[in-house]
Biotite code that builds the C-alpha atoms (Angstrom):
import biotite.structure as struc

atoms = struc.array([
    struc.Atom([61.927, 47.431, 24.261], chain_id="A", res_id=1, res_name="MET", atom_name="CA", element="C"),
    struc.Atom([58.996, 45.375, 22.853], chain_id="A", res_id=2, res_name="MET", atom_name="CA", element="C"),
    struc.Atom([59.511, 46.971, 19.433], chain_id="A", res_id=3, res_name="LEU", atom_name="CA", element="C"),
    struc.Atom([63.217, 45.957, 19.542], chain_id="A", res_id=4, res_name="PHE", atom_name="CA", element="C"),
    struc.Atom([62.277, 42.413, 20.370], chain_id="A", res_id=5, res_name="ARG", atom_name="CA", element="C"),
    struc.Atom([59.727, 42.161, 17.495], chain_id="A", res_id=6, res_name="LEU", atom_name="CA", element="C"),
    struc.Atom([62.404, 43.499, 15.049], chain_id="A", res_id=7, res_name="MET", atom_name="CA", element="C"),
    struc.Atom([65.016, 40.861, 16.376], chain_id="A", res_id=8, res_name="ALA", atom_name="CA", element="C"),
    struc.Atom([62.396, 38.076, 16.068], chain_id="A", res_id=9, res_name="LEU", atom_name="CA", element="C"),
    struc.Atom([61.733, 39.185, 12.407], chain_id="A", res_id=10, res_name="LEU", atom_name="CA", element="C"),
    struc.Atom([65.332, 39.065, 11.476], chain_id="A", res_id=11, res_name="VAL", atom_name="CA", element="C"),
    struc.Atom([65.800, 35.797, 12.999], chain_id="A", res_id=12, res_name="LEU", atom_name="CA", element="C"),
    struc.Atom([62.812, 34.355, 11.221], chain_id="A", res_id=13, res_name="THR", atom_name="CA", element="C"),
    struc.Atom([64.028, 35.615, 7.764], chain_id="A", res_id=14, res_name="CYS", atom_name="CA", element="C"),
    struc.Atom([67.554, 34.529, 8.125], chain_id="A", res_id=15, res_name="MET", atom_name="CA", element="C"),
    struc.Atom([66.922, 30.799, 7.247], chain_id="A", res_id=16, res_name="PRO", atom_name="CA", element="C"),
    struc.Atom([65.074, 31.797, 4.146], chain_id="A", res_id=17, res_name="LEU", atom_name="CA", element="C"),
    struc.Atom([68.038, 33.706, 2.936], chain_id="A", res_id=18, res_name="ALA", atom_name="CA", element="C"),
    struc.Atom([70.509, 31.102, 3.869], chain_id="A", res_id=19, res_name="LEU", atom_name="CA", element="C"),
    struc.Atom([68.660, 27.918, 2.975], chain_id="A", res_id=20, res_name="LYS", atom_name="CA", element="C"),
    struc.Atom([70.622, 25.633, 0.864], chain_id="A", res_id=21, res_name="GLY", atom_name="CA", element="C"),
    struc.Atom([73.561, 28.033, 0.415], chain_id="A", res_id=22, res_name="ALA", atom_name="CA", element="C"),
    struc.Atom([75.908, 27.012, 3.365], chain_id="A", res_id=23, res_name="GLU", atom_name="CA", element="C"),
    struc.Atom([78.715, 25.967, 1.292], chain_id="A", res_id=24, res_name="ASN", atom_name="CA", element="C"),
    struc.Atom([78.339, 28.235, -1.931], chain_id="A", res_id=25, res_name="VAL", atom_name="CA", element="C"),
    struc.Atom([80.574, 31.402, -1.944], chain_id="A", res_id=26, res_name="PRO", atom_name="CA", element="C"),
    struc.Atom([78.600, 34.233, -3.205], chain_id="A", res_id=27, res_name="PHE", atom_name="CA", element="C"),
    struc.Atom([80.010, 36.967, -5.566], chain_id="A", res_id=28, res_name="GLU", atom_name="CA", element="C"),
    struc.Atom([78.960, 40.422, -4.554], chain_id="A", res_id=29, res_name="LYS", atom_name="CA", element="C"),
    struc.Atom([76.356, 41.700, -7.065], chain_id="A", res_id=30, res_name="VAL", atom_name="CA", element="C"),
    struc.Atom([76.209, 45.324, -7.816], chain_id="A", res_id=31, res_name="ARG", atom_name="CA", element="C"),
    struc.Atom([72.786, 46.600, -8.776], chain_id="A", res_id=32, res_name="VAL", atom_name="CA", element="C"),
    struc.Atom([72.373, 49.943, -10.366], chain_id="A", res_id=33, res_name="ASP", atom_name="CA", element="C"),
    struc.Atom([68.792, 51.149, -10.044], chain_id="A", res_id=34, res_name="LEU", atom_name="CA", element="C"),
    struc.Atom([69.587, 54.254, -11.951], chain_id="A", res_id=35, res_name="SER", atom_name="CA", element="C"),
    struc.Atom([70.384, 52.193, -15.130], chain_id="A", res_id=36, res_name="ASP", atom_name="CA", element="C"),
    struc.Atom([66.884, 52.349, -16.781], chain_id="A", res_id=37, res_name="LYS", atom_name="CA", element="C"),
    struc.Atom([68.104, 50.431, -19.914], chain_id="A", res_id=38, res_name="ALA", atom_name="CA", element="C"),
    struc.Atom([69.271, 47.522, -17.646], chain_id="A", res_id=39, res_name="ALA", atom_name="CA", element="C"),
    struc.Atom([66.011, 47.523, -15.773], chain_id="A", res_id=40, res_name="LEU", atom_name="CA", element="C"),
    struc.Atom([64.007, 47.461, -18.998], chain_id="A", res_id=41, res_name="GLN", atom_name="CA", element="C"),
    struc.Atom([65.848, 44.402, -20.287], chain_id="A", res_id=42, res_name="GLU", atom_name="CA", element="C"),
    struc.Atom([65.350, 42.791, -16.756], chain_id="A", res_id=43, res_name="GLY", atom_name="CA", element="C"),
    struc.Atom([61.646, 43.550, -17.202], chain_id="A", res_id=44, res_name="ALA", atom_name="CA", element="C"),
    struc.Atom([61.569, 41.985, -20.541], chain_id="A", res_id=45, res_name="ARG", atom_name="CA", element="C"),
    struc.Atom([63.309, 38.834, -19.309], chain_id="A", res_id=46, res_name="THR", atom_name="CA", element="C"),
    struc.Atom([60.998, 38.569, -16.386], chain_id="A", res_id=47, res_name="PHE", atom_name="CA", element="C"),
    struc.Atom([57.847, 38.652, -18.494], chain_id="A", res_id=48, res_name="VAL", atom_name="CA", element="C"),
    struc.Atom([59.106, 36.403, -21.144], chain_id="A", res_id=49, res_name="ASN", atom_name="CA", element="C"),
    struc.Atom([60.829, 33.626, -18.978], chain_id="A", res_id=50, res_name="PHE", atom_name="CA", element="C"),
    struc.Atom([59.323, 34.020, -15.444], chain_id="A", res_id=51, res_name="CYS", atom_name="CA", element="C"),
    struc.Atom([55.876, 35.465, -15.553], chain_id="A", res_id=52, res_name="MET", atom_name="CA", element="C"),
    struc.Atom([54.232, 32.262, -16.919], chain_id="A", res_id=53, res_name="GLY", atom_name="CA", element="C"),
    struc.Atom([54.507, 30.867, -13.391], chain_id="A", res_id=54, res_name="CYS", atom_name="CA", element="C"),
    struc.Atom([55.368, 33.810, -11.191], chain_id="A", res_id=55, res_name="HIS", atom_name="CA", element="C"),
    struc.Atom([54.085, 37.318, -10.825], chain_id="A", res_id=56, res_name="GLY", atom_name="CA", element="C"),
    struc.Atom([54.780, 40.540, -9.120], chain_id="A", res_id=57, res_name="THR", atom_name="CA", element="C"),
    struc.Atom([51.254, 41.282, -7.954], chain_id="A", res_id=58, res_name="GLN", atom_name="CA", element="C"),
    struc.Atom([52.107, 44.307, -5.815], chain_id="A", res_id=59, res_name="TYR", atom_name="CA", element="C"),
    struc.Atom([53.053, 46.422, -8.835], chain_id="A", res_id=60, res_name="GLN", atom_name="CA", element="C"),
    struc.Atom([51.160, 47.483, -11.884], chain_id="A", res_id=61, res_name="ARG", atom_name="CA", element="C"),
    struc.Atom([52.201, 47.654, -15.435], chain_id="A", res_id=62, res_name="TYR", atom_name="CA", element="C"),
    struc.Atom([51.833, 51.309, -15.784], chain_id="A", res_id=63, res_name="GLU", atom_name="CA", element="C"),
    struc.Atom([53.915, 52.034, -12.632], chain_id="A", res_id=64, res_name="HIS", atom_name="CA", element="C"),
    struc.Atom([56.729, 49.856, -14.065], chain_id="A", res_id=65, res_name="VAL", atom_name="CA", element="C"),
    struc.Atom([56.409, 51.777, -17.462], chain_id="A", res_id=66, res_name="ALA", atom_name="CA", element="C"),
    struc.Atom([56.523, 55.035, -15.744], chain_id="A", res_id=67, res_name="ARG", atom_name="CA", element="C"),
    struc.Atom([59.395, 54.382, -13.414], chain_id="A", res_id=68, res_name="ASP", atom_name="CA", element="C"),
    struc.Atom([61.489, 52.804, -16.177], chain_id="A", res_id=69, res_name="LEU", atom_name="CA", element="C"),
    struc.Atom([60.707, 55.257, -18.837], chain_id="A", res_id=70, res_name="SER", atom_name="CA", element="C"),
    struc.Atom([58.872, 52.894, -21.143], chain_id="A", res_id=71, res_name="ILE", atom_name="CA", element="C"),
    struc.Atom([56.371, 54.430, -23.532], chain_id="A", res_id=72, res_name="PRO", atom_name="CA", element="C"),
    struc.Atom([53.010, 53.027, -23.413], chain_id="A", res_id=73, res_name="GLU", atom_name="CA", element="C"),
    struc.Atom([53.122, 51.647, -27.005], chain_id="A", res_id=74, res_name="ASP", atom_name="CA", element="C"),
    struc.Atom([56.302, 49.875, -26.173], chain_id="A", res_id=75, res_name="VAL", atom_name="CA", element="C"),
    struc.Atom([54.630, 48.651, -22.896], chain_id="A", res_id=76, res_name="LEU", atom_name="CA", element="C"),
    struc.Atom([51.859, 47.121, -24.907], chain_id="A", res_id=77, res_name="GLN", atom_name="CA", element="C"),
    struc.Atom([54.148, 45.388, -27.392], chain_id="A", res_id=78, res_name="LYS", atom_name="CA", element="C"),
    struc.Atom([57.040, 44.126, -25.153], chain_id="A", res_id=79, res_name="THR", atom_name="CA", element="C"),
    struc.Atom([55.536, 43.626, -21.558], chain_id="A", res_id=80, res_name="LEU", atom_name="CA", element="C"),
    struc.Atom([51.846, 42.821, -21.961], chain_id="A", res_id=81, res_name="ILE", atom_name="CA", element="C"),
    struc.Atom([51.019, 39.496, -23.795], chain_id="A", res_id=82, res_name="PHE", atom_name="CA", element="C"),
    struc.Atom([47.697, 38.860, -22.268], chain_id="A", res_id=83, res_name="THR", atom_name="CA", element="C"),
    struc.Atom([44.372, 40.697, -22.042], chain_id="A", res_id=84, res_name="GLU", atom_name="CA", element="C"),
    struc.Atom([45.684, 42.685, -19.111], chain_id="A", res_id=85, res_name="ALA", atom_name="CA", element="C"),
    struc.Atom([45.518, 46.540, -19.210], chain_id="A", res_id=86, res_name="LYS", atom_name="CA", element="C"),
    struc.Atom([48.276, 48.809, -18.227], chain_id="A", res_id=87, res_name="PRO", atom_name="CA", element="C"),
    struc.Atom([46.579, 49.665, -14.938], chain_id="A", res_id=88, res_name="GLY", atom_name="CA", element="C"),
    struc.Atom([46.342, 46.008, -13.893], chain_id="A", res_id=89, res_name="ASP", atom_name="CA", element="C"),
    struc.Atom([48.638, 44.245, -11.536], chain_id="A", res_id=90, res_name="HIS", atom_name="CA", element="C"),
    struc.Atom([51.360, 42.134, -12.950], chain_id="A", res_id=91, res_name="MET", atom_name="CA", element="C"),
    struc.Atom([49.995, 38.629, -12.070], chain_id="A", res_id=92, res_name="THR", atom_name="CA", element="C"),
    struc.Atom([50.785, 35.230, -13.460], chain_id="A", res_id=93, res_name="SER", atom_name="CA", element="C"),
    struc.Atom([48.411, 33.731, -16.024], chain_id="A", res_id=94, res_name="SER", atom_name="CA", element="C"),
    struc.Atom([48.860, 30.255, -14.356], chain_id="A", res_id=95, res_name="MET", atom_name="CA", element="C"),
    struc.Atom([45.842, 29.068, -12.553], chain_id="A", res_id=96, res_name="ARG", atom_name="CA", element="C"),
    struc.Atom([46.503, 27.939, -8.879], chain_id="A", res_id=97, res_name="ALA", atom_name="CA", element="C"),
    struc.Atom([44.868, 24.561, -9.553], chain_id="A", res_id=98, res_name="GLU", atom_name="CA", element="C"),
    struc.Atom([47.037, 23.873, -12.563], chain_id="A", res_id=99, res_name="ASP", atom_name="CA", element="C"),
    struc.Atom([50.226, 24.941, -10.621], chain_id="A", res_id=100, res_name="ALA", atom_name="CA", element="C"),
    struc.Atom([49.292, 22.391, -7.787], chain_id="A", res_id=101, res_name="MET", atom_name="CA", element="C"),
    struc.Atom([48.918, 19.735, -10.466], chain_id="A", res_id=102, res_name="GLY", atom_name="CA", element="C"),
    struc.Atom([52.163, 20.302, -12.172], chain_id="A", res_id=103, res_name="TRP", atom_name="CA", element="C"),
    struc.Atom([54.357, 21.392, -9.363], chain_id="A", res_id=104, res_name="PHE", atom_name="CA", element="C"),
    struc.Atom([52.687, 20.377, -6.223], chain_id="A", res_id=105, res_name="GLY", atom_name="CA", element="C"),
    struc.Atom([52.702, 23.967, -5.037], chain_id="A", res_id=106, res_name="ALA", atom_name="CA", element="C"),
    struc.Atom([51.739, 27.359, -6.197], chain_id="A", res_id=107, res_name="VAL", atom_name="CA", element="C"),
    struc.Atom([54.848, 29.322, -7.320], chain_id="A", res_id=108, res_name="PRO", atom_name="CA", element="C"),
    struc.Atom([55.589, 32.195, -5.049], chain_id="A", res_id=109, res_name="PRO", atom_name="CA", element="C"),
    struc.Atom([54.974, 35.814, -6.070], chain_id="A", res_id=110, res_name="ASP", atom_name="CA", element="C"),
    struc.Atom([58.282, 37.444, -6.582], chain_id="A", res_id=111, res_name="LEU", atom_name="CA", element="C"),
    struc.Atom([57.537, 41.093, -5.813], chain_id="A", res_id=112, res_name="THR", atom_name="CA", element="C"),
    struc.Atom([59.522, 41.059, -2.485], chain_id="A", res_id=113, res_name="LEU", atom_name="CA", element="C"),
    struc.Atom([61.891, 38.272, -3.391], chain_id="A", res_id=114, res_name="VAL", atom_name="CA", element="C"),
    struc.Atom([65.021, 40.484, -3.520], chain_id="A", res_id=115, res_name="ALA", atom_name="CA", element="C"),
    struc.Atom([64.353, 41.726, -0.017], chain_id="A", res_id=116, res_name="ARG", atom_name="CA", element="C"),
    struc.Atom([63.852, 38.362, 1.338], chain_id="A", res_id=117, res_name="VAL", atom_name="CA", element="C"),
    struc.Atom([66.630, 36.478, -0.365], chain_id="A", res_id=118, res_name="ARG", atom_name="CA", element="C"),
    struc.Atom([68.997, 39.247, -1.379], chain_id="A", res_id=119, res_name="GLY", atom_name="CA", element="C"),
    struc.Atom([70.414, 40.160, -4.752], chain_id="A", res_id=120, res_name="GLU", atom_name="CA", element="C"),
    struc.Atom([73.535, 38.006, -4.402], chain_id="A", res_id=121, res_name="ASP", atom_name="CA", element="C"),
    struc.Atom([71.442, 34.912, -3.654], chain_id="A", res_id=122, res_name="TRP", atom_name="CA", element="C"),
    struc.Atom([69.179, 35.539, -6.681], chain_id="A", res_id=123, res_name="LEU", atom_name="CA", element="C"),
    struc.Atom([72.087, 35.905, -9.046], chain_id="A", res_id=124, res_name="TYR", atom_name="CA", element="C"),
    struc.Atom([73.736, 32.766, -8.036], chain_id="A", res_id=125, res_name="HIS", atom_name="CA", element="C"),
    struc.Atom([70.376, 30.850, -7.915], chain_id="A", res_id=126, res_name="TYR", atom_name="CA", element="C"),
    struc.Atom([69.466, 31.840, -11.348], chain_id="A", res_id=127, res_name="LEU", atom_name="CA", element="C"),
    struc.Atom([72.953, 30.680, -12.652], chain_id="A", res_id=128, res_name="LYS", atom_name="CA", element="C"),
    struc.Atom([73.141, 27.475, -10.515], chain_id="A", res_id=129, res_name="GLY", atom_name="CA", element="C"),
    struc.Atom([70.937, 25.030, -12.223], chain_id="A", res_id=130, res_name="PHE", atom_name="CA", element="C"),
    struc.Atom([72.522, 21.749, -13.438], chain_id="A", res_id=131, res_name="TYR", atom_name="CA", element="C"),
    struc.Atom([71.424, 18.489, -14.937], chain_id="A", res_id=132, res_name="GLU", atom_name="CA", element="C"),
    struc.Atom([70.150, 15.894, -12.435], chain_id="A", res_id=133, res_name="ASP", atom_name="CA", element="C"),
    struc.Atom([68.179, 13.056, -13.900], chain_id="A", res_id=134, res_name="PRO", atom_name="CA", element="C"),
    struc.Atom([66.808, 11.990, -10.414], chain_id="A", res_id=135, res_name="SER", atom_name="CA", element="C"),
    struc.Atom([64.973, 15.271, -10.064], chain_id="A", res_id=136, res_name="ARG", atom_name="CA", element="C"),
    struc.Atom([61.288, 15.540, -11.578], chain_id="A", res_id=137, res_name="PRO", atom_name="CA", element="C"),
    struc.Atom([62.370, 18.358, -13.889], chain_id="A", res_id=138, res_name="TRP", atom_name="CA", element="C"),
    struc.Atom([65.820, 16.863, -14.758], chain_id="A", res_id=139, res_name="GLY", atom_name="CA", element="C"),
    struc.Atom([67.679, 19.659, -13.004], chain_id="A", res_id=140, res_name="VAL", atom_name="CA", element="C"),
    struc.Atom([69.010, 20.597, -9.484], chain_id="A", res_id=141, res_name="ASN", atom_name="CA", element="C"),
    struc.Atom([70.354, 23.747, -8.203], chain_id="A", res_id=142, res_name="ASN", atom_name="CA", element="C"),
    struc.Atom([73.643, 24.499, -6.512], chain_id="A", res_id=143, res_name="LEU", atom_name="CA", element="C"),
    struc.Atom([72.167, 27.285, -4.270], chain_id="A", res_id=144, res_name="VAL", atom_name="CA", element="C"),
    struc.Atom([68.888, 25.648, -3.556], chain_id="A", res_id=145, res_name="TYR", atom_name="CA", element="C"),
    struc.Atom([69.215, 21.868, -3.493], chain_id="A", res_id=146, res_name="PRO", atom_name="CA", element="C"),
    struc.Atom([66.256, 19.750, -4.623], chain_id="A", res_id=147, res_name="ASN", atom_name="CA", element="C"),
    struc.Atom([64.595, 22.810, -6.106], chain_id="A", res_id=148, res_name="VAL", atom_name="CA", element="C"),
    struc.Atom([61.073, 22.036, -7.389], chain_id="A", res_id=149, res_name="ALA", atom_name="CA", element="C"),
    struc.Atom([61.223, 24.167, -10.671], chain_id="A", res_id=150, res_name="MET", atom_name="CA", element="C"),
    struc.Atom([62.523, 23.939, -14.114], chain_id="A", res_id=151, res_name="PRO", atom_name="CA", element="C"),
    struc.Atom([65.477, 25.852, -15.426], chain_id="A", res_id=152, res_name="ASN", atom_name="CA", element="C"),
    struc.Atom([63.507, 28.498, -17.274], chain_id="A", res_id=153, res_name="VAL", atom_name="CA", element="C"),
    struc.Atom([66.691, 30.181, -18.544], chain_id="A", res_id=154, res_name="LEU", atom_name="CA", element="C"),
    struc.Atom([68.280, 26.984, -19.676], chain_id="A", res_id=155, res_name="GLY", atom_name="CA", element="C"),
    struc.Atom([67.796, 27.730, -23.333], chain_id="A", res_id=156, res_name="ALA", atom_name="CA", element="C"),
    struc.Atom([69.875, 30.971, -22.869], chain_id="A", res_id=157, res_name="LEU", atom_name="CA", element="C"),
    struc.Atom([72.443, 29.572, -20.651], chain_id="A", res_id=158, res_name="GLN", atom_name="CA", element="C"),
    struc.Atom([72.740, 26.152, -21.997], chain_id="A", res_id=159, res_name="GLY", atom_name="CA", element="C"),
    struc.Atom([72.710, 22.907, -20.036], chain_id="A", res_id=160, res_name="ARG", atom_name="CA", element="C"),
    struc.Atom([75.007, 22.728, -17.111], chain_id="A", res_id=161, res_name="GLN", atom_name="CA", element="C"),
    struc.Atom([76.898, 19.756, -15.615], chain_id="A", res_id=162, res_name="ALA", atom_name="CA", element="C"),
    struc.Atom([78.131, 19.266, -12.111], chain_id="A", res_id=163, res_name="CYS", atom_name="CA", element="C"),
    struc.Atom([81.900, 18.645, -11.879], chain_id="A", res_id=164, res_name="LEU", atom_name="CA", element="C"),
    struc.Atom([82.648, 15.954, -9.308], chain_id="A", res_id=165, res_name="PRO", atom_name="CA", element="C"),
    struc.Atom([84.569, 17.071, -6.128], chain_id="A", res_id=166, res_name="VAL", atom_name="CA", element="C"),
    struc.Atom([86.876, 15.050, -3.758], chain_id="A", res_id=167, res_name="GLU", atom_name="CA", element="C"),
    struc.Atom([85.955, 11.416, -3.023], chain_id="A", res_id=168, res_name="GLU", atom_name="CA", element="C"),
    struc.Atom([84.939, 12.362, 0.520], chain_id="A", res_id=169, res_name="ASN", atom_name="CA", element="C"),
    struc.Atom([82.415, 14.695, -0.812], chain_id="A", res_id=170, res_name="SER", atom_name="CA", element="C"),
    struc.Atom([80.843, 12.258, -3.235], chain_id="A", res_id=171, res_name="ALA", atom_name="CA", element="C"),
    struc.Atom([77.203, 13.325, -4.173], chain_id="A", res_id=172, res_name="GLY", atom_name="CA", element="C"),
    struc.Atom([77.816, 16.962, -3.646], chain_id="A", res_id=173, res_name="SER", atom_name="CA", element="C"),
    struc.Atom([78.427, 19.704, -6.167], chain_id="A", res_id=174, res_name="CYS", atom_name="CA", element="C"),
    struc.Atom([80.400, 22.811, -5.864], chain_id="A", res_id=175, res_name="ARG", atom_name="CA", element="C"),
    struc.Atom([81.446, 23.734, -9.469], chain_id="A", res_id=176, res_name="GLU", atom_name="CA", element="C"),
    struc.Atom([79.250, 23.807, -12.750], chain_id="A", res_id=177, res_name="LEU", atom_name="CA", element="C"),
    struc.Atom([80.354, 23.854, -16.478], chain_id="A", res_id=178, res_name="VAL", atom_name="CA", element="C"),
    struc.Atom([78.149, 24.686, -19.312], chain_id="A", res_id=179, res_name="VAL", atom_name="CA", element="C"),
    struc.Atom([77.866, 21.932, -22.011], chain_id="A", res_id=180, res_name="ILE", atom_name="CA", element="C"),
    struc.Atom([79.267, 23.608, -25.181], chain_id="A", res_id=181, res_name="SER", atom_name="CA", element="C"),
    struc.Atom([76.782, 24.513, -27.823], chain_id="A", res_id=182, res_name="GLY", atom_name="CA", element="C"),
    struc.Atom([73.720, 24.004, -25.725], chain_id="A", res_id=183, res_name="THR", atom_name="CA", element="C"),
    struc.Atom([72.770, 27.703, -25.048], chain_id="A", res_id=184, res_name="GLY", atom_name="CA", element="C"),
    struc.Atom([71.836, 30.553, -27.308], chain_id="A", res_id=185, res_name="SER", atom_name="CA", element="C"),
    struc.Atom([73.944, 33.057, -25.296], chain_id="A", res_id=186, res_name="GLN", atom_name="CA", element="C"),
    struc.Atom([77.494, 33.291, -24.543], chain_id="A", res_id=187, res_name="THR", atom_name="CA", element="C"),
    struc.Atom([78.617, 33.195, -20.923], chain_id="A", res_id=188, res_name="ALA", atom_name="CA", element="C"),
    struc.Atom([79.036, 37.093, -20.905], chain_id="A", res_id=189, res_name="GLU", atom_name="CA", element="C"),
    struc.Atom([75.758, 37.581, -22.528], chain_id="A", res_id=190, res_name="GLN", atom_name="CA", element="C"),
    struc.Atom([73.875, 35.293, -20.123], chain_id="A", res_id=191, res_name="PHE", atom_name="CA", element="C"),
    struc.Atom([75.777, 36.881, -17.016], chain_id="A", res_id=192, res_name="ASP", atom_name="CA", element="C"),
    struc.Atom([74.464, 40.275, -18.228], chain_id="A", res_id=193, res_name="GLN", atom_name="CA", element="C"),
    struc.Atom([70.889, 38.779, -18.655], chain_id="A", res_id=194, res_name="THR", atom_name="CA", element="C"),
    struc.Atom([70.954, 37.522, -15.136], chain_id="A", res_id=195, res_name="VAL", atom_name="CA", element="C"),
    struc.Atom([72.245, 40.862, -13.735], chain_id="A", res_id=196, res_name="ARG", atom_name="CA", element="C"),
    struc.Atom([69.536, 42.754, -15.487], chain_id="A", res_id=197, res_name="HIS", atom_name="CA", element="C"),
    struc.Atom([66.802, 40.420, -14.194], chain_id="A", res_id=198, res_name="LEU", atom_name="CA", element="C"),
    struc.Atom([68.087, 40.601, -10.734], chain_id="A", res_id=199, res_name="VAL", atom_name="CA", element="C"),
    struc.Atom([68.320, 44.500, -10.907], chain_id="A", res_id=200, res_name="ALA", atom_name="CA", element="C"),
    struc.Atom([64.540, 44.461, -12.154], chain_id="A", res_id=201, res_name="PHE", atom_name="CA", element="C"),
    struc.Atom([63.537, 42.119, -9.086], chain_id="A", res_id=202, res_name="LEU", atom_name="CA", element="C"),
    struc.Atom([65.465, 44.583, -6.874], chain_id="A", res_id=203, res_name="ALA", atom_name="CA", element="C"),
    struc.Atom([63.488, 47.524, -8.227], chain_id="A", res_id=204, res_name="TYR", atom_name="CA", element="C"),
    struc.Atom([60.310, 45.562, -7.782], chain_id="A", res_id=205, res_name="SER", atom_name="CA", element="C"),
    struc.Atom([61.095, 44.871, -4.065], chain_id="A", res_id=206, res_name="ALA", atom_name="CA", element="C"),
    struc.Atom([61.662, 48.582, -3.487], chain_id="A", res_id=207, res_name="ASP", atom_name="CA", element="C"),
    struc.Atom([60.615, 50.994, -6.377], chain_id="A", res_id=208, res_name="PRO", atom_name="CA", element="C"),
    struc.Atom([61.613, 54.204, -4.532], chain_id="A", res_id=209, res_name="ASN", atom_name="CA", element="C"),
    struc.Atom([65.088, 52.975, -3.283], chain_id="A", res_id=210, res_name="LYS", atom_name="CA", element="C"),
    struc.Atom([67.025, 54.821, -5.929], chain_id="A", res_id=211, res_name="GLU", atom_name="CA", element="C"),
    struc.Atom([64.972, 57.986, -5.388], chain_id="A", res_id=212, res_name="LYS", atom_name="CA", element="C"),
    struc.Atom([65.415, 57.716, -1.696], chain_id="A", res_id=213, res_name="ALA", atom_name="CA", element="C"),
    struc.Atom([69.145, 57.181, -1.859], chain_id="A", res_id=214, res_name="GLU", atom_name="CA", element="C"),
    struc.Atom([69.377, 60.169, -4.232], chain_id="A", res_id=215, res_name="ARG", atom_name="CA", element="C"),
    struc.Atom([67.428, 62.450, -1.887], chain_id="A", res_id=216, res_name="ILE", atom_name="CA", element="C"),
    struc.Atom([69.340, 61.008, 1.138], chain_id="A", res_id=217, res_name="GLY", atom_name="CA", element="C"),
    struc.Atom([72.528, 62.517, -0.206], chain_id="A", res_id=218, res_name="VAL", atom_name="CA", element="C"),
    struc.Atom([70.995, 66.082, -0.160], chain_id="A", res_id=219, res_name="TYR", atom_name="CA", element="C"),
    struc.Atom([69.622, 65.423, 3.260], chain_id="A", res_id=220, res_name="VAL", atom_name="CA", element="C"),
    struc.Atom([73.065, 64.434, 4.716], chain_id="A", res_id=221, res_name="LEU", atom_name="CA", element="C"),
    struc.Atom([74.635, 67.492, 3.071], chain_id="A", res_id=222, res_name="ALA", atom_name="CA", element="C"),
    struc.Atom([71.943, 69.686, 4.462], chain_id="A", res_id=223, res_name="TYR", atom_name="CA", element="C"),
    struc.Atom([72.404, 68.167, 8.025], chain_id="A", res_id=224, res_name="LEU", atom_name="CA", element="C"),
    struc.Atom([76.145, 68.746, 7.714], chain_id="A", res_id=225, res_name="ALA", atom_name="CA", element="C"),
    struc.Atom([75.716, 72.406, 6.878], chain_id="A", res_id=226, res_name="ILE", atom_name="CA", element="C"),
    struc.Atom([73.226, 72.714, 9.621], chain_id="A", res_id=227, res_name="LEU", atom_name="CA", element="C"),
    struc.Atom([75.616, 71.119, 12.104], chain_id="A", res_id=228, res_name="PHE", atom_name="CA", element="C"),
    struc.Atom([78.259, 73.837, 11.204], chain_id="A", res_id=229, res_name="VAL", atom_name="CA", element="C"),
    struc.Atom([75.984, 76.647, 11.758], chain_id="A", res_id=230, res_name="PHE", atom_name="CA", element="C"),
    struc.Atom([74.638, 75.123, 14.941], chain_id="A", res_id=231, res_name="ALA", atom_name="CA", element="C"),
    struc.Atom([78.111, 74.769, 16.180], chain_id="A", res_id=232, res_name="TYR", atom_name="CA", element="C"),
    struc.Atom([79.113, 78.350, 15.315], chain_id="A", res_id=233, res_name="LEU", atom_name="CA", element="C"),
    struc.Atom([75.854, 79.492, 17.098], chain_id="A", res_id=234, res_name="LEU", atom_name="CA", element="C"),
    struc.Atom([76.669, 77.583, 20.132], chain_id="A", res_id=235, res_name="LYS", atom_name="CA", element="C"),
    struc.Atom([80.145, 79.043, 20.352], chain_id="A", res_id=236, res_name="ARG", atom_name="CA", element="C"),
    struc.Atom([78.706, 82.554, 19.980], chain_id="A", res_id=237, res_name="GLU", atom_name="CA", element="C"),
    struc.Atom([76.149, 81.762, 22.816], chain_id="A", res_id=238, res_name="TYR", atom_name="CA", element="C"),
    struc.Atom([78.835, 80.232, 25.150], chain_id="A", res_id=239, res_name="TRP", atom_name="CA", element="C"),
    struc.Atom([81.405, 82.993, 24.502], chain_id="A", res_id=240, res_name="LYS", atom_name="CA", element="C"),
    struc.Atom([79.537, 85.439, 26.682], chain_id="A", res_id=241, res_name="ASP", atom_name="CA", element="C"),
    struc.Atom([79.031, 82.955, 29.453], chain_id="A", res_id=242, res_name="VAL", atom_name="CA", element="C"),
    struc.Atom([82.757, 81.999, 29.648], chain_id="A", res_id=243, res_name="GLN", atom_name="CA", element="C"),
])
């Protein structure tokens, strides 16, 4: 009973984190395929190039990522390691905590487990939800996380987004965004794929063994189903003499 209460408390504690700022935003269901190594590799490259200047995934190592995603060591060195880090090092940000406090007022969080805490759907819409807001320190706000305290690091790819006004009785709110034509280096389809690959990589980081566990789980369920059939037949054989 005590264990159940602790689990319930943990769920209730995490729910506000996942729902913060997203009460009125409809979420599209995002399908993540952890068996797609090419997509995970692209997501890893996007993370290293656009996110890792501030954020890290300190609970995983470069060499483990390379092994899981089938990345050769020479490719790992050329495409994912841009510092003096070694393949066996943890994937930590190069930003110093004191610099982060001076620039952002807080140290950017580690993202190893963010897909577990927030969810893949939340991450997808958050990364696509930045829009121009001159009143904010970095000139942008976010549809999913209002008053977010970070810049739009993928803005050069996506382009600048503007918030379309809604009904007069909702003045000041924002529910729909439009990309300003010619401001991004990727098309809408290309950027959507970039974000999906990045979310897939973060989902992998949060649970590197999930794909393997799901694959093994199919065989376990099949084994249990066969075992049940034999157990039932054995039970019938035993009870036949009793009856």
